[in-house]
mmCIF file of the C-alpha atoms, coordinates in Angstrom:
data_MODEL
# 
_entry.id   MODEL 
# 
loop_
_atom_site.group_PDB 
_atom_site.id 
_atom_site.type_symbol 
_atom_site.label_atom_id 
_atom_site.label_alt_id 
_atom_site.label_comp_id 
_atom_site.label_asym_id 
_atom_site.label_entity_id 
_atom_site.label_seq_id 
_atom_site.pdbx_PDB_ins_code 
_atom_site.Cartn_x 
_atom_site.Cartn_y 
_atom_site.Cartn_z 
_atom_site.occupancy 
_atom_site.B_iso_or_equiv 
_atom_site.pdbx_formal_charge 
_atom_site.auth_seq_id 
_atom_site.auth_comp_id 
_atom_site.auth_asym_id 
_atom_site.auth_atom_id 
_atom_site.pdbx_PDB_model_num 
ATOM 1   C CA . UNK A 1 1   ? 113.862 -167.937 194.225 1.00 0.00 ? 1   UNK A CA 1 
ATOM 2   C CA . UNK A 1 2   ? 110.534 -166.760 195.658 1.00 0.00 ? 2   UNK A CA 1 
ATOM 3   C CA . UNK A 1 3   ? 108.643 -164.134 193.691 1.00 0.00 ? 3   UNK A CA 1 
ATOM 4   C CA . UNK A 1 4   ? 108.295 -162.209 196.953 1.00 0.00 ? 4   UNK A CA 1 
ATOM 5   C CA . UNK A 1 5   ? 112.052 -162.071 197.514 1.00 0.00 ? 5   UNK A CA 1 
ATOM 6   C CA . UNK A 1 6   ? 113.441 -158.541 197.605 1.00 0.00 ? 6   UNK A CA 1 
ATOM 7   C CA . UNK A 1 7   ? 117.127 -157.875 197.142 1.00 0.00 ? 7   UNK A CA 1 
ATOM 8   C CA . UNK A 1 8   ? 118.423 -156.099 200.270 1.00 0.00 ? 8   UNK A CA 1 
ATOM 9   C CA . UNK A 1 9   ? 119.270 -152.445 199.852 1.00 0.00 ? 9   UNK A CA 1 
ATOM 10  C CA . UNK A 1 10  ? 122.866 -151.334 200.269 1.00 0.00 ? 10  UNK A CA 1 
ATOM 11  C CA . UNK A 1 11  ? 122.048 -150.016 203.735 1.00 0.00 ? 11  UNK A CA 1 
ATOM 12  C CA . UNK A 1 12  ? 120.487 -153.361 204.730 1.00 0.00 ? 12  UNK A CA 1 
ATOM 13  C CA . UNK A 1 13  ? 123.474 -155.262 203.369 1.00 0.00 ? 13  UNK A CA 1 
ATOM 14  C CA . UNK A 1 14  ? 125.832 -153.066 205.386 1.00 0.00 ? 14  UNK A CA 1 
ATOM 15  C CA . UNK A 1 15  ? 123.828 -153.541 208.611 1.00 0.00 ? 15  UNK A CA 1 
ATOM 16  C CA . UNK A 1 16  ? 123.678 -157.315 208.061 1.00 0.00 ? 16  UNK A CA 1 
ATOM 17  C CA . UNK A 1 17  ? 127.423 -157.404 207.463 1.00 0.00 ? 17  UNK A CA 1 
ATOM 18  C CA . UNK A 1 18  ? 128.128 -155.193 210.477 1.00 0.00 ? 18  UNK A CA 1 
ATOM 19  C CA . UNK A 1 19  ? 126.046 -157.440 212.746 1.00 0.00 ? 19  UNK A CA 1 
ATOM 20  C CA . UNK A 1 20  ? 127.959 -160.516 211.653 1.00 0.00 ? 20  UNK A CA 1 
ATOM 21  C CA . UNK A 1 21  ? 131.347 -158.836 212.102 1.00 0.00 ? 21  UNK A CA 1 
ATOM 22  C CA . UNK A 1 22  ? 130.465 -157.285 215.473 1.00 0.00 ? 22  UNK A CA 1 
ATOM 23  C CA . UNK A 1 23  ? 129.115 -160.571 216.849 1.00 0.00 ? 23  UNK A CA 1 
ATOM 24  C CA . UNK A 1 24  ? 132.212 -162.435 215.689 1.00 0.00 ? 24  UNK A CA 1 
ATOM 25  C CA . UNK A 1 25  ? 134.883 -159.941 216.720 1.00 0.00 ? 25  UNK A CA 1 
ATOM 26  C CA . UNK A 1 26  ? 133.353 -157.533 219.235 1.00 0.00 ? 26  UNK A CA 1 
ATOM 27  C CA . UNK A 1 27  ? 133.402 -153.787 218.746 1.00 0.00 ? 27  UNK A CA 1 
ATOM 28  C CA . UNK A 1 28  ? 137.031 -153.172 219.693 1.00 0.00 ? 28  UNK A CA 1 
ATOM 29  C CA . UNK A 1 29  ? 138.467 -155.601 217.142 1.00 0.00 ? 29  UNK A CA 1 
ATOM 30  C CA . UNK A 1 30  ? 136.034 -154.656 214.398 1.00 0.00 ? 30  UNK A CA 1 
ATOM 31  C CA . UNK A 1 31  ? 137.145 -152.138 211.782 1.00 0.00 ? 31  UNK A CA 1 
ATOM 32  C CA . UNK A 1 32  ? 135.200 -150.312 209.101 1.00 0.00 ? 32  UNK A CA 1 
ATOM 33  C CA . UNK A 1 33  ? 137.346 -152.099 206.528 1.00 0.00 ? 33  UNK A CA 1 
ATOM 34  C CA . UNK A 1 34  ? 136.217 -155.473 207.875 1.00 0.00 ? 34  UNK A CA 1 
ATOM 35  C CA . UNK A 1 35  ? 132.582 -154.414 207.595 1.00 0.00 ? 35  UNK A CA 1 
ATOM 36  C CA . UNK A 1 36  ? 133.113 -153.135 204.047 1.00 0.00 ? 36  UNK A CA 1 
ATOM 37  C CA . UNK A 1 37  ? 134.734 -156.438 203.063 1.00 0.00 ? 37  UNK A CA 1 
ATOM 38  C CA . UNK A 1 38  ? 131.886 -158.444 204.587 1.00 0.00 ? 38  UNK A CA 1 
ATOM 39  C CA . UNK A 1 39  ? 129.333 -156.247 202.796 1.00 0.00 ? 39  UNK A CA 1 
ATOM 40  C CA . UNK A 1 40  ? 131.311 -156.576 199.541 1.00 0.00 ? 40  UNK A CA 1 
ATOM 41  C CA . UNK A 1 41  ? 131.557 -152.853 198.999 1.00 0.00 ? 41  UNK A CA 1 
ATOM 42  C CA . UNK A 1 42  ? 134.412 -150.368 199.036 1.00 0.00 ? 42  UNK A CA 1 
ATOM 43  C CA . UNK A 1 43  ? 135.438 -148.505 202.157 1.00 0.00 ? 43  UNK A CA 1 
ATOM 44  C CA . UNK A 1 44  ? 134.500 -145.280 200.371 1.00 0.00 ? 44  UNK A CA 1 
ATOM 45  C CA . UNK A 1 45  ? 130.977 -146.565 199.728 1.00 0.00 ? 45  UNK A CA 1 
ATOM 46  C CA . UNK A 1 46  ? 130.660 -147.624 203.344 1.00 0.00 ? 46  UNK A CA 1 
ATOM 47  C CA . UNK A 1 47  ? 131.663 -144.146 204.541 1.00 0.00 ? 47  UNK A CA 1 
ATOM 48  C CA . UNK A 1 48  ? 129.040 -142.635 202.249 1.00 0.00 ? 48  UNK A CA 1 
ATOM 49  C CA . UNK A 1 49  ? 126.278 -144.474 204.126 1.00 0.00 ? 49  UNK A CA 1 
ATOM 50  C CA . UNK A 1 50  ? 127.745 -144.677 207.637 1.00 0.00 ? 50  UNK A CA 1 
ATOM 51  C CA . UNK A 1 51  ? 130.467 -142.386 208.902 1.00 0.00 ? 51  UNK A CA 1 
ATOM 52  C CA . UNK A 1 52  ? 131.622 -144.300 211.964 1.00 0.00 ? 52  UNK A CA 1 
ATOM 53  C CA . UNK A 1 53  ? 131.832 -147.718 213.589 1.00 0.00 ? 53  UNK A CA 1 
ATOM 54  C CA . UNK A 1 54  ? 129.974 -146.338 216.619 1.00 0.00 ? 54  UNK A CA 1 
ATOM 55  C CA . UNK A 1 55  ? 127.022 -145.307 214.455 1.00 0.00 ? 55  UNK A CA 1 
ATOM 56  C CA . UNK A 1 56  ? 126.825 -148.814 213.012 1.00 0.00 ? 56  UNK A CA 1 
ATOM 57  C CA . UNK A 1 57  ? 127.172 -150.408 216.437 1.00 0.00 ? 57  UNK A CA 1 
ATOM 58  C CA . UNK A 1 58  ? 124.215 -148.434 217.813 1.00 0.00 ? 58  UNK A CA 1 
ATOM 59  C CA . UNK A 1 59  ? 122.059 -149.490 214.863 1.00 0.00 ? 59  UNK A CA 1 
ATOM 60  C CA . UNK A 1 60  ? 123.126 -153.131 215.072 1.00 0.00 ? 60  UNK A CA 1 
ATOM 61  C CA . UNK A 1 61  ? 122.705 -153.353 218.834 1.00 0.00 ? 61  UNK A CA 1 
ATOM 62  C CA . UNK A 1 62  ? 119.270 -151.722 218.703 1.00 0.00 ? 62  UNK A CA 1 
ATOM 63  C CA . UNK A 1 63  ? 118.244 -154.228 216.040 1.00 0.00 ? 63  UNK A CA 1 
ATOM 64  C CA . UNK A 1 64  ? 119.514 -157.215 218.028 1.00 0.00 ? 64  UNK A CA 1 
ATOM 65  C CA . UNK A 1 65  ? 117.715 -156.103 221.174 1.00 0.00 ? 65  UNK A CA 1 
ATOM 66  C CA . UNK A 1 66  ? 114.652 -154.800 219.367 1.00 0.00 ? 66  UNK A CA 1 
ATOM 67  C CA . UNK A 1 67  ? 114.062 -157.852 217.176 1.00 0.00 ? 67  UNK A CA 1 
ATOM 68  C CA . UNK A 1 68  ? 115.373 -160.757 219.239 1.00 0.00 ? 68  UNK A CA 1 
ATOM 69  C CA . UNK A 1 69  ? 114.942 -159.892 222.919 1.00 0.00 ? 69  UNK A CA 1 
ATOM 70  C CA . UNK A 1 70  ? 112.528 -157.046 223.645 1.00 0.00 ? 70  UNK A CA 1 
ATOM 71  C CA . UNK A 1 71  ? 109.477 -158.412 221.736 1.00 0.00 ? 71  UNK A CA 1 
ATOM 72  C CA . UNK A 1 72  ? 109.432 -161.658 223.717 1.00 0.00 ? 72  UNK A CA 1 
ATOM 73  C CA . UNK A 1 73  ? 109.943 -159.788 227.009 1.00 0.00 ? 73  UNK A CA 1 
ATOM 74  C CA . UNK A 1 74  ? 107.139 -157.373 226.190 1.00 0.00 ? 74  UNK A CA 1 
ATOM 75  C CA . UNK A 1 75  ? 104.763 -160.205 225.275 1.00 0.00 ? 75  UNK A CA 1 
ATOM 76  C CA . UNK A 1 76  ? 105.611 -162.076 228.461 1.00 0.00 ? 76  UNK A CA 1 
ATOM 77  C CA . UNK A 1 77  ? 105.130 -159.062 230.726 1.00 0.00 ? 77  UNK A CA 1 
ATOM 78  C CA . UNK A 1 78  ? 101.793 -158.191 229.127 1.00 0.00 ? 78  UNK A CA 1 
ATOM 79  C CA . UNK A 1 79  ? 100.482 -161.777 229.055 1.00 0.00 ? 79  UNK A CA 1 
ATOM 80  C CA . UNK A 1 80  ? 97.772  -162.807 231.538 1.00 0.00 ? 80  UNK A CA 1 
ATOM 81  C CA . UNK A 1 81  ? 99.604  -165.780 233.083 1.00 0.00 ? 81  UNK A CA 1 
ATOM 82  C CA . UNK A 1 82  ? 101.214 -166.357 236.473 1.00 0.00 ? 82  UNK A CA 1 
ATOM 83  C CA . UNK A 1 83  ? 104.710 -165.195 237.358 1.00 0.00 ? 83  UNK A CA 1 
ATOM 84  C CA . UNK A 1 84  ? 105.979 -168.791 237.439 1.00 0.00 ? 84  UNK A CA 1 
ATOM 85  C CA . UNK A 1 85  ? 104.526 -169.381 233.965 1.00 0.00 ? 85  UNK A CA 1 
ATOM 86  C CA . UNK A 1 86  ? 106.171 -166.185 232.725 1.00 0.00 ? 86  UNK A CA 1 
ATOM 87  C CA . UNK A 1 87  ? 109.499 -167.305 234.178 1.00 0.00 ? 87  UNK A CA 1 
ATOM 88  C CA . UNK A 1 88  ? 109.192 -170.719 232.513 1.00 0.00 ? 88  UNK A CA 1 
ATOM 89  C CA . UNK A 1 89  ? 108.337 -169.178 229.143 1.00 0.00 ? 89  UNK A CA 1 
ATOM 90  C CA . UNK A 1 90  ? 111.210 -166.703 229.439 1.00 0.00 ? 90  UNK A CA 1 
ATOM 91  C CA . UNK A 1 91  ? 113.690 -169.484 230.222 1.00 0.00 ? 91  UNK A CA 1 
ATOM 92  C CA . UNK A 1 92  ? 112.445 -171.543 227.254 1.00 0.00 ? 92  UNK A CA 1 
ATOM 93  C CA . UNK A 1 93  ? 112.572 -168.599 224.843 1.00 0.00 ? 93  UNK A CA 1 
ATOM 94  C CA . UNK A 1 94  ? 115.941 -167.361 226.090 1.00 0.00 ? 94  UNK A CA 1 
ATOM 95  C CA . UNK A 1 95  ? 117.594 -170.784 225.814 1.00 0.00 ? 95  UNK A CA 1 
ATOM 96  C CA . UNK A 1 96  ? 116.161 -171.129 222.289 1.00 0.00 ? 96  UNK A CA 1 
ATOM 97  C CA . UNK A 1 97  ? 117.568 -167.694 221.419 1.00 0.00 ? 97  UNK A CA 1 
ATOM 98  C CA . UNK A 1 98  ? 121.015 -168.613 222.762 1.00 0.00 ? 98  UNK A CA 1 
ATOM 99  C CA . UNK A 1 99  ? 121.034 -171.944 220.915 1.00 0.00 ? 99  UNK A CA 1 
ATOM 100 C CA . UNK A 1 100 ? 120.162 -170.264 217.607 1.00 0.00 ? 100 UNK A CA 1 
ATOM 101 C CA . UNK A 1 101 ? 122.333 -167.155 218.232 1.00 0.00 ? 101 UNK A CA 1 
ATOM 102 C CA . UNK A 1 102 ? 125.205 -168.276 220.503 1.00 0.00 ? 102 UNK A CA 1 
ATOM 103 C CA . UNK A 1 103 ? 127.276 -165.172 219.774 1.00 0.00 ? 103 UNK A CA 1 
ATOM 104 C CA . UNK A 1 104 ? 124.733 -162.732 221.225 1.00 0.00 ? 104 UNK A CA 1 
ATOM 105 C CA . UNK A 1 105 ? 125.223 -163.354 224.993 1.00 0.00 ? 105 UNK A CA 1 
ATOM 106 C CA . UNK A 1 106 ? 129.020 -163.313 224.666 1.00 0.00 ? 106 UNK A CA 1 
ATOM 107 C CA . UNK A 1 107 ? 128.824 -160.136 222.596 1.00 0.00 ? 107 UNK A CA 1 
ATOM 108 C CA . UNK A 1 108 ? 126.587 -158.424 225.166 1.00 0.00 ? 108 UNK A CA 1 
ATOM 109 C CA . UNK A 1 109 ? 128.890 -159.357 228.037 1.00 0.00 ? 109 UNK A CA 1 
ATOM 110 C CA . UNK A 1 110 ? 131.969 -158.133 226.148 1.00 0.00 ? 110 UNK A CA 1 
ATOM 111 C CA . UNK A 1 111 ? 130.346 -154.808 225.353 1.00 0.00 ? 111 UNK A CA 1 
ATOM 112 C CA . UNK A 1 112 ? 128.955 -154.306 228.857 1.00 0.00 ? 112 UNK A CA 1 
ATOM 113 C CA . UNK A 1 113 ? 132.493 -154.695 230.167 1.00 0.00 ? 113 UNK A CA 1 
ATOM 114 C CA . UNK A 1 114 ? 133.987 -152.479 227.466 1.00 0.00 ? 114 UNK A CA 1 
ATOM 115 C CA . UNK A 1 115 ? 131.537 -149.577 227.427 1.00 0.00 ? 115 UNK A CA 1 
ATOM 116 C CA . UNK A 1 116 ? 128.212 -150.082 229.242 1.00 0.00 ? 116 UNK A CA 1 
ATOM 117 C CA . UNK A 1 117 ? 126.805 -146.590 228.623 1.00 0.00 ? 117 UNK A CA 1 
ATOM 118 C CA . UNK A 1 118 ? 125.369 -147.053 225.104 1.00 0.00 ? 118 UNK A CA 1 
ATOM 119 C CA . UNK A 1 119 ? 123.885 -150.445 225.965 1.00 0.00 ? 119 UNK A CA 1 
ATOM 120 C CA . UNK A 1 120 ? 122.247 -149.142 229.128 1.00 0.00 ? 120 UNK A CA 1 
ATOM 121 C CA . UNK A 1 121 ? 120.848 -146.194 227.163 1.00 0.00 ? 121 UNK A CA 1 
ATOM 122 C CA . UNK A 1 122 ? 119.407 -148.432 224.436 1.00 0.00 ? 122 UNK A CA 1 
ATOM 123 C CA . UNK A 1 123 ? 117.773 -150.734 227.000 1.00 0.00 ? 123 UNK A CA 1 
ATOM 124 C CA . UNK A 1 124 ? 116.309 -147.669 228.694 1.00 0.00 ? 124 UNK A CA 1 
ATOM 125 C CA . UNK A 1 125 ? 114.606 -146.659 225.466 1.00 0.00 ? 125 UNK A CA 1 
ATOM 126 C CA . UNK A 1 126 ? 112.775 -149.982 225.101 1.00 0.00 ? 126 UNK A CA 1 
ATOM 127 C CA . UNK A 1 127 ? 109.952 -149.011 227.507 1.00 0.00 ? 127 UNK A CA 1 
ATOM 128 C CA . UNK A 1 128 ? 109.407 -152.385 229.146 1.00 0.00 ? 128 UNK A CA 1 
ATOM 129 C CA . UNK A 1 129 ? 106.436 -152.281 231.526 1.00 0.00 ? 129 UNK A CA 1 
ATOM 130 C CA . UNK A 1 130 ? 108.468 -153.229 234.603 1.00 0.00 ? 130 UNK A CA 1 
ATOM 131 C CA . UNK A 1 131 ? 105.885 -151.549 236.861 1.00 0.00 ? 131 UNK A CA 1 
ATOM 132 C CA . UNK A 1 132 ? 103.217 -154.018 235.731 1.00 0.00 ? 132 UNK A CA 1 
ATOM 133 C CA . UNK A 1 133 ? 105.580 -156.926 236.380 1.00 0.00 ? 133 UNK A CA 1 
ATOM 134 C CA . UNK A 1 134 ? 106.402 -155.674 239.875 1.00 0.00 ? 134 UNK A CA 1 
ATOM 135 C CA . UNK A 1 135 ? 102.718 -155.136 240.657 1.00 0.00 ? 135 UNK A CA 1 
ATOM 136 C CA . UNK A 1 136 ? 101.935 -158.698 239.602 1.00 0.00 ? 136 UNK A CA 1 
ATOM 137 C CA . UNK A 1 137 ? 104.799 -160.043 241.717 1.00 0.00 ? 137 UNK A CA 1 
ATOM 138 C CA . UNK A 1 138 ? 103.566 -158.076 244.744 1.00 0.00 ? 138 UNK A CA 1 
ATOM 139 C CA . UNK A 1 139 ? 100.010 -159.351 244.213 1.00 0.00 ? 139 UNK A CA 1 
ATOM 140 C CA . UNK A 1 140 ? 101.066 -163.003 243.938 1.00 0.00 ? 140 UNK A CA 1 
ATOM 141 C CA . UNK A 1 141 ? 103.250 -162.696 247.047 1.00 0.00 ? 141 UNK A CA 1 
ATOM 142 C CA . UNK A 1 142 ? 100.365 -161.162 249.026 1.00 0.00 ? 142 UNK A CA 1 
ATOM 143 C CA . UNK A 1 143 ? 97.926  -163.845 247.842 1.00 0.00 ? 143 UNK A CA 1 
ATOM 144 C CA . UNK A 1 144 ? 100.346 -166.644 248.699 1.00 0.00 ? 144 UNK A CA 1 
ATOM 145 C CA . UNK A 1 145 ? 101.052 -167.931 245.182 1.00 0.00 ? 145 UNK A CA 1 
ATOM 146 C CA . UNK A 1 146 ? 104.787 -167.308 245.480 1.00 0.00 ? 146 UNK A CA 1 
ATOM 147 C CA . UNK A 1 147 ? 107.294 -166.537 248.199 1.00 0.00 ? 147 UNK A CA 1 
ATOM 148 C CA . UNK A 1 148 ? 108.859 -163.139 248.846 1.00 0.00 ? 148 UNK A CA 1 
ATOM 149 C CA . UNK A 1 149 ? 111.821 -162.444 246.545 1.00 0.00 ? 149 UNK A CA 1 
ATOM 150 C CA . UNK A 1 150 ? 113.732 -159.613 244.923 1.00 0.00 ? 150 UNK A CA 1 
ATOM 151 C CA . UNK A 1 151 ? 113.384 -159.106 241.167 1.00 0.00 ? 151 UNK A CA 1 
ATOM 152 C CA . UNK A 1 152 ? 117.140 -158.516 240.876 1.00 0.00 ? 152 UNK A CA 1 
ATOM 153 C CA . UNK A 1 153 ? 117.809 -161.924 242.458 1.00 0.00 ? 153 UNK A CA 1 
ATOM 154 C CA . UNK A 1 154 ? 115.490 -163.585 239.960 1.00 0.00 ? 154 UNK A CA 1 
ATOM 155 C CA . UNK A 1 155 ? 117.196 -161.822 237.057 1.00 0.00 ? 155 UNK A CA 1 
ATOM 156 C CA . UNK A 1 156 ? 120.730 -162.746 238.112 1.00 0.00 ? 156 UNK A CA 1 
ATOM 157 C CA . UNK A 1 157 ? 119.787 -166.326 238.983 1.00 0.00 ? 157 UNK A CA 1 
ATOM 158 C CA . UNK A 1 158 ? 118.089 -167.037 235.656 1.00 0.00 ? 158 UNK A CA 1 
ATOM 159 C CA . UNK A 1 159 ? 120.682 -165.241 233.537 1.00 0.00 ? 159 UNK A CA 1 
ATOM 160 C CA . UNK A 1 160 ? 123.618 -166.729 235.418 1.00 0.00 ? 160 UNK A CA 1 
ATOM 161 C CA . UNK A 1 161 ? 122.328 -170.282 235.096 1.00 0.00 ? 161 UNK A CA 1 
ATOM 162 C CA . UNK A 1 162 ? 121.562 -169.693 231.415 1.00 0.00 ? 162 UNK A CA 1 
ATOM 163 C CA . UNK A 1 163 ? 124.722 -167.907 230.297 1.00 0.00 ? 163 UNK A CA 1 
ATOM 164 C CA . UNK A 1 164 ? 127.520 -169.519 232.306 1.00 0.00 ? 164 UNK A CA 1 
ATOM 165 C CA . UNK A 1 165 ? 127.269 -172.914 230.548 1.00 0.00 ? 165 UNK A CA 1 
ATOM 166 C CA . UNK A 1 166 ? 127.712 -171.111 227.231 1.00 0.00 ? 166 UNK A CA 1 
ATOM 167 C CA . UNK A 1 167 ? 130.721 -169.133 228.491 1.00 0.00 ? 167 UNK A CA 1 
ATOM 168 C CA . UNK A 1 168 ? 132.311 -172.326 229.813 1.00 0.00 ? 168 UNK A CA 1 
ATOM 169 C CA . UNK A 1 169 ? 131.541 -174.310 226.648 1.00 0.00 ? 169 UNK A CA 1 
ATOM 170 C CA . UNK A 1 170 ? 135.223 -174.802 225.685 1.00 0.00 ? 170 UNK A CA 1 
ATOM 171 C CA . UNK A 1 171 ? 135.948 -176.485 229.029 1.00 0.00 ? 171 UNK A CA 1 
ATOM 172 C CA . UNK A 1 172 ? 132.748 -178.537 228.939 1.00 0.00 ? 172 UNK A CA 1 
ATOM 173 C CA . UNK A 1 173 ? 133.397 -179.629 225.359 1.00 0.00 ? 173 UNK A CA 1 
ATOM 174 C CA . UNK A 1 174 ? 136.952 -180.707 226.147 1.00 0.00 ? 174 UNK A CA 1 
ATOM 175 C CA . UNK A 1 175 ? 136.425 -182.483 229.456 1.00 0.00 ? 175 UNK A CA 1 
ATOM 176 C CA . UNK A 1 176 ? 132.747 -183.491 229.617 1.00 0.00 ? 176 UNK A CA 1 
ATOM 177 C CA . UNK A 1 177 ? 131.292 -183.862 226.131 1.00 0.00 ? 177 UNK A CA 1 
ATOM 178 C CA . UNK A 1 178 ? 134.368 -185.156 224.240 1.00 0.00 ? 178 UNK A CA 1 
ATOM 179 C CA . UNK A 1 179 ? 134.036 -182.377 221.656 1.00 0.00 ? 179 UNK A CA 1 
ATOM 180 C CA . UNK A 1 180 ? 130.600 -183.607 220.558 1.00 0.00 ? 180 UNK A CA 1 
ATOM 181 C CA . UNK A 1 181 ? 128.384 -180.649 219.691 1.00 0.00 ? 181 UNK A CA 1 
ATOM 182 C CA . UNK A 1 182 ? 125.197 -182.712 219.722 1.00 0.00 ? 182 UNK A CA 1 
ATOM 183 C CA . UNK A 1 183 ? 125.811 -183.743 223.339 1.00 0.00 ? 183 UNK A CA 1 
ATOM 184 C CA . UNK A 1 184 ? 126.407 -180.140 224.373 1.00 0.00 ? 184 UNK A CA 1 
ATOM 185 C CA . UNK A 1 185 ? 123.222 -179.030 222.601 1.00 0.00 ? 185 UNK A CA 1 
ATOM 186 C CA . UNK A 1 186 ? 121.230 -181.765 224.366 1.00 0.00 ? 186 UNK A CA 1 
ATOM 187 C CA . UNK A 1 187 ? 122.710 -180.605 227.677 1.00 0.00 ? 187 UNK A CA 1 
ATOM 188 C CA . UNK A 1 188 ? 121.899 -176.958 226.935 1.00 0.00 ? 188 UNK A CA 1 
ATOM 189 C CA . UNK A 1 189 ? 118.358 -177.785 225.848 1.00 0.00 ? 189 UNK A CA 1 
ATOM 190 C CA . UNK A 1 190 ? 117.890 -179.655 229.131 1.00 0.00 ? 190 UNK A CA 1 
ATOM 191 C CA . UNK A 1 191 ? 118.907 -176.480 230.990 1.00 0.00 ? 191 UNK A CA 1 
ATOM 192 C CA . UNK A 1 192 ? 115.332 -175.260 230.424 1.00 0.00 ? 192 UNK A CA 1 
ATOM 193 C CA . UNK A 1 193 ? 113.995 -177.968 232.730 1.00 0.00 ? 193 UNK A CA 1 
ATOM 194 C CA . UNK A 1 194 ? 116.837 -177.712 235.265 1.00 0.00 ? 194 UNK A CA 1 
ATOM 195 C CA . UNK A 1 195 ? 116.739 -173.919 235.620 1.00 0.00 ? 195 UNK A CA 1 
ATOM 196 C CA . UNK A 1 196 ? 112.966 -173.811 235.968 1.00 0.00 ? 196 UNK A CA 1 
ATOM 197 C CA . UNK A 1 197 ? 113.066 -176.619 238.544 1.00 0.00 ? 197 UNK A CA 1 
ATOM 198 C CA . UNK A 1 198 ? 115.520 -174.598 240.661 1.00 0.00 ? 198 UNK A CA 1 
ATOM 199 C CA . UNK A 1 199 ? 113.512 -171.371 240.327 1.00 0.00 ? 199 UNK A CA 1 
ATOM 200 C CA . UNK A 1 200 ? 110.176 -173.075 241.027 1.00 0.00 ? 200 UNK A CA 1 
ATOM 201 C CA . UNK A 1 201 ? 111.524 -174.732 244.181 1.00 0.00 ? 201 UNK A CA 1 
ATOM 202 C CA . UNK A 1 202 ? 112.858 -171.346 245.322 1.00 0.00 ? 202 UNK A CA 1 
ATOM 203 C CA . UNK A 1 203 ? 109.687 -169.342 244.644 1.00 0.00 ? 203 UNK A CA 1 
ATOM 204 C CA . UNK A 1 204 ? 106.703 -171.656 244.915 1.00 0.00 ? 204 UNK A CA 1 
ATOM 205 C CA . UNK A 1 205 ? 104.787 -171.136 248.148 1.00 0.00 ? 205 UNK A CA 1 
# 
């Protein structure tokens, strides 16, 4: 074991356990007892640190968004590259995120359908510089680098093409990939190229 290794605190162990249970079961099916079991502590100890499932969910969701999604979005928006380059980098990073954390997109969709308010509020607190992104888009449209488009269309196109294959994985695995995970992963990795090709053809002037 590394000399720099630090044993997680009880609070950290609880949050780690809660994230795993939430991502596996969703909020509705998760209980405080399940989180306590995963954290290997008593329900009484869990209640001492965190009084409700909702409190834990807000912490876990903020951590997922704050550590895995928002930093890459912020870096992309602030970077001095073209919109098409930003789109390509986002697609690459998002597909990598989904491959390494396949439960996250499904979890987000489930919770947006169940109770969108807290998720919308947390996203609103992340202070993404959307104004800068829109200004860059407007500038590149005016200078002829890209065609006119709506940001909401870009968002739904990229996310739809990225997420739907994951949501339909059971069908694809059964009828296309003969239950071979490596073939599905190769297909999903190749989505980076396919999605960008579609977006580039749509937007490039």
